[in-house]
Every structure is written in C-alpha cells, then in structure tokens.
N, C-alpha and C positions, 0 to 999 in steps of 0.2 A: 526375339525375332517378332517383329511386327506383322502379324497375320491378320487378314480379314476376318471377320466373324463367321465366315463360311468355311474357313481353313485355308483359303487360297491365298496366294502371295502376290503382292502388288509392287510398286516401285520402291517403297521404303525396305520392304523385306529384301529385295534384290541388292540395294544399297548396303543394308547390314550384312548380307552374306558376303559381298565384295570386301567390306571392311574387315570382317572375321577372317577371311582368307590372307588378306594383307598382314594383319596382325599376326596370324599363325606363322607366316613365312618370315616376317621381319624379326619378330620378338621370339620366335622358335618356342612358343607356349601352346598348350592345348587350348582350342576354343570350342566352347559348346553353344549352340544356338538353342534358346529357350523361349517358348511360346509365351508372349506377353498379353494375350488376349484377356480382357476383363480386369486387369491389374489397376488400371485408373478407377474403375467403378468400385473395386474393392478398397482402394485407397480413400476414396471419397466417403464410403461407408464407415472406415475408421475414424476419419476426420469429423464426421456427423456428431460424434460423441464429444467433441470438443467445442470450444468457443472461437475457434479460428475461422475467420471470415475474410472475404475480399482478396486484395492482392498478396496478403500474407498466405492465405491458403493456397492460391496458385502457385506460390513459390515452393510450398512443402509438398503439395500433392505428387509431384514427379519423384521426390525423394522417397515418400512412402511407397509409391508403386514399384520403385526400384528395390526397396526392401521386401516387398511382397513377392517379387520376381526371384530374388536371391533365396529367400525363405523356401519357396516352392522348389527350387533347384536342390537345396541342401536336404530338404525332406525327402524328395525323390531318391537322392543319392544314398541317403541313409537306409530307405526301405529296400534298396537293391542289395544291401550287404546281407 
C-alpha cells in the first residue's frame, strides 16, 4: 500500500485499495494491504553493493523492492504464530 511518509494515504493508496477490493471480489481470494514505505530506499541499499548501474538498475530496483515487501509480510506473519 503506497502511503506517504507521514502515514497518510494519497491517490495511489486509494487506487491500490480499490484494486484490492475488486481482486478480492472477482478472484475470491484474501487480499492484505501492506505498507511499502521505505522499500525502494532499502532496495537501492541492497543494490549499492553490486555493480548494477543505469537503466539496468532502474529495471531491477522495483523487483528488489517487491521482494522486500513480500519478505516483510512473511516475517510479520511468522512472528504472529
């Protein structure tokens, strides 16, 4: 869920929530909204240790950020058990 750094929700968050609701209704699967603040910065931090630069880096950073989001969700789920 794309929140602003102060925790408030803007247009992107509203769009994500609408998409999540449609997905939940159409696919009949549970949908969990997860805070993605700071994940792009974290992804750049991981990539700083590599030699990946320029366009190639831009293409990879979103995938790395998605991995950070998923790992955060899985870690939190494991901790709740």
